C-alpha positions as a LaTeX table, in Angstrom:
\begin{tabular}{lrrr}
\hline
Residue & $x$ (\AA) & $y$ (\AA) & $z$ (\AA) \\
\hline
Met1 & 21.55 & 5.37 & 12.36 \\
Ala2 & 18.21 & 5.90 & 10.59 \\
Leu3 & 15.07 & 4.06 & 11.63 \\
Leu4 & 14.96 & 1.77 & 8.59 \\
Asp5 & 18.63 & 1.29 & 7.80 \\
Glu6 & 19.32 & $-1.80$ & 5.66 \\
Lys7 & 15.60 & $-2.57$ & 5.24 \\
Val8 & 14.41 & $-3.49$ & 1.74 \\
Ala9 & 10.83 & $-2.45$ & 0.99 \\
Ile10 & 8.72 & $-3.40$ & $-2.04$ \\
Ile11 & 6.01 & $-0.85$ & $-2.80$ \\
Thr12 & 3.49 & $-1.76$ & $-5.47$ \\
Gly13 & 1.78 & 1.15 & $-7.16$ \\
Gly14 & 4.77 & 3.19 & $-6.06$ \\
Ala15 & 5.21 & 5.34 & $-9.16$ \\
Asn16 & 3.03 & 8.19 & $-7.88$ \\
Gly17 & 0.61 & 9.36 & $-5.20$ \\
Ile18 & 0.52 & 7.52 & $-1.90$ \\
Gly19 & 2.96 & 4.83 & $-3.05$ \\
Leu20 & 5.62 & 7.33 & $-4.11$ \\
Ala21 & 5.20 & 9.31 & $-0.88$ \\
Ile22 & 5.76 & 6.10 & 1.09 \\
Ala23 & 8.87 & 5.28 & $-0.95$ \\
Gln24 & 10.27 & 8.75 & $-0.30$ \\
Lys25 & 9.51 & 8.55 & 3.42 \\
Phe26 & 11.12 & 5.13 & 3.75 \\
Ala27 & 14.20 & 6.27 & 1.81 \\
Ala28 & 14.59 & 9.24 & 4.13 \\
Glu29 & 14.71 & 6.78 & 7.03 \\
Gly30 & 17.46 & 4.69 & 5.43 \\
Ala31 & 15.41 & 1.99 & 3.67 \\
Thr32 & 15.89 & 0.79 & 0.10 \\
Pro33 & 12.50 & 1.19 & $-1.59$ \\
Ile34 & 11.69 & $-0.96$ & $-4.62$ \\
Ile35 & 9.09 & 0.55 & $-6.93$ \\
Ala36 & 6.90 & $-2.19$ & $-8.42$ \\
Asp37 & 4.53 & $-0.62$ & $-10.92$ \\
Met38 & 3.48 & $-0.68$ & $-14.54$ \\
Lys39 & 5.64 & 2.39 & $-15.16$ \\
Ala40 & 8.70 & 3.95 & $-13.54$ \\
Pro41 & 8.26 & 6.97 & $-11.24$ \\
Ala42 & 8.91 & 10.37 & $-12.78$ \\
Glu43 & 10.97 & 11.43 & $-9.78$ \\
Gly44 & 13.43 & 9.84 & $-7.39$ \\
Asn45 & 16.30 & 7.44 & $-7.96$ \\
Phe46 & 14.65 & 4.14 & $-7.01$ \\
Phe47 & 15.22 & 0.56 & $-8.10$ \\
Phe48 & 12.27 & $-0.11$ & $-10.41$ \\
Val49 & 10.77 & $-3.43$ & $-11.48$ \\
Glu50 & 7.95 & $-3.32$ & $-14.02$ \\
Thr51 & 5.21 & $-5.35$ & $-12.34$ \\
Asn52 & 1.67 & $-6.46$ & $-13.07$ \\
Val53 & 0.21 & $-7.47$ & $-9.71$ \\
Thr54 & $-2.44$ & $-9.65$ & $-11.36$ \\
Gln55 & 0.15 & $-11.91$ & $-13.03$ \\
Pro56 & 1.95 & $-14.56$ & $-10.91$ \\
Ala57 & 4.88 & $-14.68$ & $-13.36$ \\
Ser58 & 5.36 & $-10.93$ & $-13.00$ \\
Leu59 & 5.31 & $-11.16$ & $-9.20$ \\
Thr60 & 7.75 & $-14.07$ & $-9.21$ \\
Asn61 & 10.06 & $-11.98$ & $-11.38$ \\
Leu62 & 9.74 & $-9.09$ & $-8.90$ \\
Val63 & 10.72 & $-11.23$ & $-5.93$ \\
Asp64 & 13.55 & $-12.91$ & $-7.83$ \\
Gln65 & 15.03 & $-9.59$ & $-8.96$ \\
Val66 & 14.90 & $-8.04$ & $-5.50$ \\
Val67 & 16.41 & $-11.07$ & $-3.77$ \\
Ala68 & 19.12 & $-11.39$ & $-6.42$ \\
Lys69 & 20.12 & $-7.74$ & $-5.92$ \\
Tyr70 & 19.60 & $-7.23$ & $-2.18$ \\
Gly71 & 19.35 & $-10.72$ & $-0.68$ \\
His72 & 16.19 & $-10.17$ & 1.37 \\
Ile73 & 12.80 & $-8.44$ & 1.57 \\
Asp74 & 11.79 & $-6.82$ & 4.85 \\
Val75 & 8.70 & $-4.82$ & 3.91 \\
Leu76 & 5.80 & $-5.10$ & 1.49 \\
Val77 & 3.41 & $-2.23$ & 0.88 \\
Ala78 & 0.70 & $-3.66$ & $-1.39$ \\
Asn79 & $-0.67$ & $-0.39$ & $-2.69$ \\
Ala80 & $-1.41$ & $-0.90$ & $-6.41$ \\
Gly81 & $-4.97$ & $-0.11$ & $-7.38$ \\
Ile82 & $-7.27$ & 1.31 & $-10.03$ \\
Thr83 & $-10.51$ & 3.29 & $-9.87$ \\
Glu84 & $-14.04$ & 2.22 & $-10.69$ \\
His85 & $-16.89$ & 3.41 & $-12.90$ \\
Lys86 & $-19.45$ & 4.61 & $-10.38$ \\
Gly87 & $-23.18$ & 4.01 & $-10.62$ \\
Pro88 & $-26.06$ & 2.01 & $-9.14$ \\
Val89 & $-25.73$ & $-1.76$ & $-9.30$ \\
Ser90 & $-28.50$ & $-1.93$ & $-11.90$ \\
Gln91 & $-26.09$ & $-0.12$ & $-14.23$ \\
Leu92 & $-22.99$ & $-2.04$ & $-13.18$ \\
Asp93 & $-20.16$ & $-2.03$ & $-15.72$ \\
Glu94 & $-19.26$ & $-5.71$ & $-15.47$ \\
Glu95 & $-15.97$ & $-5.35$ & $-17.31$ \\
Asn96 & $-14.87$ & $-2.59$ & $-14.97$ \\
Trp97 & $-16.07$ & $-4.62$ & $-11.95$ \\
Asn98 & $-13.83$ & $-7.53$ & $-12.97$ \\
Ala99 & $-10.86$ & $-5.26$ & $-13.63$ \\
Val100 & $-11.12$ & $-3.46$ & $-10.28$ \\
Ile101 & $-11.56$ & $-6.67$ & $-8.29$ \\
Asn102 & $-8.66$ & $-8.23$ & $-10.16$ \\
Val103 & $-6.23$ & $-5.40$ & $-9.40$ \\
Asp104 & $-7.46$ & $-3.97$ & $-6.10$ \\
Leu105 & $-8.23$ & $-7.25$ & $-4.34$ \\
Asn106 & $-6.70$ & $-10.18$ & $-6.22$ \\
Gly107 & $-3.56$ & $-8.15$ & $-6.89$ \\
Val108 & $-3.08$ & $-7.51$ & $-3.17$ \\
Val109 & $-3.62$ & $-11.17$ & $-2.31$ \\
Leu110 & $-1.25$ & $-12.44$ & $-5.00$ \\
Thr111 & 1.44 & $-9.93$ & $-4.07$ \\
Asn112 & 1.15 & $-11.04$ & $-0.45$ \\
Lys113 & 1.44 & $-14.67$ & $-1.53$ \\
Tyr114 & 4.73 & $-14.37$ & $-3.39$ \\
Val115 & 6.43 & $-11.81$ & $-1.16$ \\
Val116 & 5.39 & $-13.44$ & 2.13 \\
Ala117 & 6.71 & $-16.79$ & 0.87 \\
Gln118 & 10.14 & $-15.14$ & 0.66 \\
Met119 & 9.71 & $-13.55$ & 4.10 \\
Glu120 & 8.92 & $-16.97$ & 5.57 \\
Lys121 & 12.16 & $-18.37$ & 4.15 \\
Gln122 & 14.16 & $-15.59$ & 5.78 \\
Gly123 & 12.73 & $-16.04$ & 9.27 \\
Thr124 & 13.57 & $-12.44$ & 10.18 \\
Pro125 & 11.21 & $-9.65$ & 11.30 \\
Ala126 & 9.11 & $-8.46$ & 8.37 \\
Ser127 & 6.12 & $-6.22$ & 7.81 \\
Val128 & 3.24 & $-6.26$ & 5.32 \\
Ile129 & 1.05 & $-3.18$ & 4.86 \\
Asn130 & $-1.96$ & $-3.51$ & 2.55 \\
Thr131 & $-3.79$ & $-0.43$ & 1.29 \\
Ser132 & $-7.51$ & $-0.55$ & 1.93 \\
Ser133 & $-9.75$ & 2.55 & 1.96 \\
Ile134 & $-12.34$ & 4.31 & 4.04 \\
Leu135 & $-14.76$ & 2.95 & 1.41 \\
Gly136 & $-13.84$ & $-0.53$ & 2.61 \\
Val137 & $-15.15$ & 0.42 & 6.05 \\
Val138 & $-18.21$ & 2.60 & 5.39 \\
Gly139 & $-20.79$ & 2.73 & 2.64 \\
Ala140 & $-20.65$ & 5.20 & $-0.24$ \\
Ala141 & $-23.27$ & 5.89 & $-2.88$ \\
Asn142 & $-22.63$ & 4.36 & $-6.30$ \\
Ser143 & $-19.42$ & 2.61 & $-5.25$ \\
Gln144 & $-19.54$ & $-1.04$ & $-6.19$ \\
Ala145 & $-16.27$ & $-2.73$ & $-7.14$ \\
Tyr146 & $-13.92$ & $-0.39$ & $-5.28$ \\
Ser147 & $-15.82$ & $-0.65$ & $-2.00$ \\
Ala148 & $-16.07$ & $-4.43$ & $-2.31$ \\
Ala149 & $-12.38$ & $-4.79$ & $-3.14$ \\
Lys150 & $-11.17$ & $-2.55$ & $-0.34$ \\
Ala151 & $-13.43$ & $-4.25$ & 2.22 \\
Gly152 & $-11.92$ & $-7.52$ & 1.04 \\
Val153 & $-8.41$ & $-6.17$ & 1.52 \\
Ala154 & $-9.22$ & $-5.10$ & 5.08 \\
Asn155 & $-10.61$ & $-8.46$ & 6.13 \\
Phe156 & $-7.95$ & $-10.39$ & 4.24 \\
Thr157 & $-5.35$ & $-8.46$ & 6.24 \\
Arg158 & $-7.10$ & $-9.24$ & 9.53 \\
Ser159 & $-7.04$ & $-12.92$ & 8.63 \\
Gln160 & $-3.32$ & $-12.84$ & 7.83 \\
Gly161 & $-2.60$ & $-10.99$ & 11.06 \\
Val162 & $-4.17$ & $-13.87$ & 12.99 \\
Thr163 & $-2.54$ & $-16.52$ & 10.79 \\
Tyr164 & 0.95 & $-15.13$ & 11.28 \\
Ala165 & 0.57 & $-13.84$ & 14.84 \\
Lys166 & 3.10 & $-16.34$ & 16.23 \\
Thr167 & 5.69 & $-15.55$ & 13.55 \\
Lys168 & 7.94 & $-12.56$ & 12.96 \\
Ile169 & 5.76 & $-11.23$ & 10.11 \\
Arg170 & 3.32 & $-8.45$ & 10.99 \\
Phe171 & 0.28 & $-7.52$ & 8.87 \\
Asn172 & $-1.52$ & $-4.18$ & 8.86 \\
Ala173 & $-3.92$ & $-2.36$ & 6.57 \\
Ile174 & $-4.19$ & 1.39 & 6.06 \\
Ala175 & $-7.63$ & 2.74 & 5.11 \\
Pro176 & $-7.12$ & 6.33 & 3.90 \\
Gly177 & $-9.92$ & 8.79 & 3.39 \\
Tyr178 & $-9.90$ & 11.12 & 0.41 \\
Val179 & $-6.32$ & 11.98 & $-0.56$ \\
Asn180 & $-4.90$ & 14.83 & $-2.62$ \\
Thr181 & $-3.30$ & 12.84 & $-5.45$ \\
Ala182 & $-2.84$ & 13.35 & $-9.18$ \\
Leu183 & $-6.17$ & 11.57 & $-9.68$ \\
Ser184 & $-8.08$ & 13.91 & $-7.38$ \\
Lys185 & $-6.59$ & 16.89 & $-9.24$ \\
Thr186 & $-8.34$ & 15.72 & $-12.42$ \\
Leu187 & $-11.77$ & 15.92 & $-10.77$ \\
Pro188 & $-14.01$ & 18.99 & $-10.95$ \\
Glu189 & $-13.56$ & 21.42 & $-8.08$ \\
Ser190 & $-17.15$ & 20.80 & $-7.00$ \\
Val191 & $-16.34$ & 17.12 & $-6.51$ \\
Thr192 & $-13.13$ & 17.69 & $-4.54$ \\
Ser193 & $-14.88$ & 20.31 & $-2.41$ \\
Thr194 & $-17.54$ & 17.77 & $-1.48$ \\
Met195 & $-14.84$ & 15.20 & $-0.73$ \\
Ala196 & $-13.08$ & 17.68 & 1.55 \\
Glu197 & $-16.31$ & 18.53 & 3.37 \\
Arg198 & $-16.82$ & 14.85 & 4.17 \\
Met199 & $-13.44$ & 14.65 & 5.86 \\
Pro200 & $-13.52$ & 15.35 & 9.63 \\
Ile201 & $-10.46$ & 17.61 & 9.27 \\
Gly202 & $-12.18$ & 19.62 & 6.54 \\
Arg203 & $-9.65$ & 19.00 & 3.77 \\
Leu204 & $-8.17$ & 16.25 & 1.64 \\
Leu205 & $-5.34$ & 14.26 & 3.14 \\
Glu206 & $-1.84$ & 14.63 & 1.71 \\
Pro207 & 0.06 & 11.53 & 0.52 \\
Glu208 & 2.83 & 12.32 & 3.00 \\
Glu209 & 0.37 & 11.90 & 5.88 \\
Ile210 & $-0.42$ & 8.36 & 4.75 \\
Ala211 & 3.31 & 7.72 & 4.43 \\
Asn212 & 3.75 & 8.79 & 8.05 \\
Val213 & 1.20 & 6.16 & 9.11 \\
Ala214 & 3.12 & 3.48 & 7.19 \\
Leu215 & 6.35 & 4.54 & 8.88 \\
Phe216 & 4.70 & 4.38 & 12.30 \\
Leu217 & 3.53 & 0.82 & 11.64 \\
Leu218 & 7.06 & $-0.22$ & 10.66 \\
Ser219 & 8.62 & 1.47 & 13.67 \\
Thr220 & 7.42 & $-1.27$ & 15.99 \\
Ala221 & 7.02 & $-4.18$ & 13.57 \\
Leu222 & 10.66 & $-4.15$ & 12.45 \\
Thr223 & 12.72 & $-2.33$ & 15.03 \\
Gly224 & 10.77 & $-2.16$ & 18.27 \\
Ala225 & 11.28 & 1.61 & 18.19 \\
Val226 & 8.52 & 4.05 & 19.05 \\
Ile227 & 8.12 & 7.34 & 17.17 \\
Asn228 & 7.90 & 10.32 & 19.50 \\
Ala229 & 5.57 & 13.30 & 19.20 \\
Asp230 & 8.47 & 15.48 & 17.99 \\
Gly231 & 9.13 & 13.14 & 15.05 \\
Gly232 & 12.14 & 11.43 & 16.64 \\
Tyr233 & 12.13 & 7.85 & 17.85 \\
Thr234 & 13.16 & 5.86 & 20.86 \\
Ala235 & 14.71 & 2.39 & 20.49 \\
Gln236 & 13.19 & $-0.30$ & 22.68 \\
\hline
\end{tabular}
């Protein structure tokens, strides 16, 4: 029996990068990942629902489709996000600010709202993982909307963790550093080299490493199992 057998997991922004790596990791552990994104992933045989996380009607459709097909939702990874136009606040691109806040913060909150409402109805153990960022924890030059949004995600998740502490729904946030994704590959080498130098491990993180963190969080939230140092797990 795999760690996540019979668990249904919605992953927003799951078509590539960190989201896709999480979907693949969960599938390898027996889960049924649902990719909720604006476009289908280029690889993997996943159930896909075209989803705009800023639109309540789109999120309602997502929940309805998943429940109609699988009957329940056990996991939400609210990972959808977009990047910002960097610069000092005196040169703030207000249109980009609104877009980033709308997707990276409001989108996480709205996705939580509609998926958690279904989890509450079920009354079974469930887990919510929201994607924040290291930029939501520390300052970074010329980062306005993204830093604000990701800091909001982190504190929003803390609040939900307290709110739902006496229920069977667990809330966590992951705050990755710089990750080797398709987006980072489009940046000049000088930029990615600087990013790598800022990382304590001296390199960019791989999406699979973030996926391993997500799996660790689920190991106790859903099953009570603990992942061992050798990659196996022990049921509690």
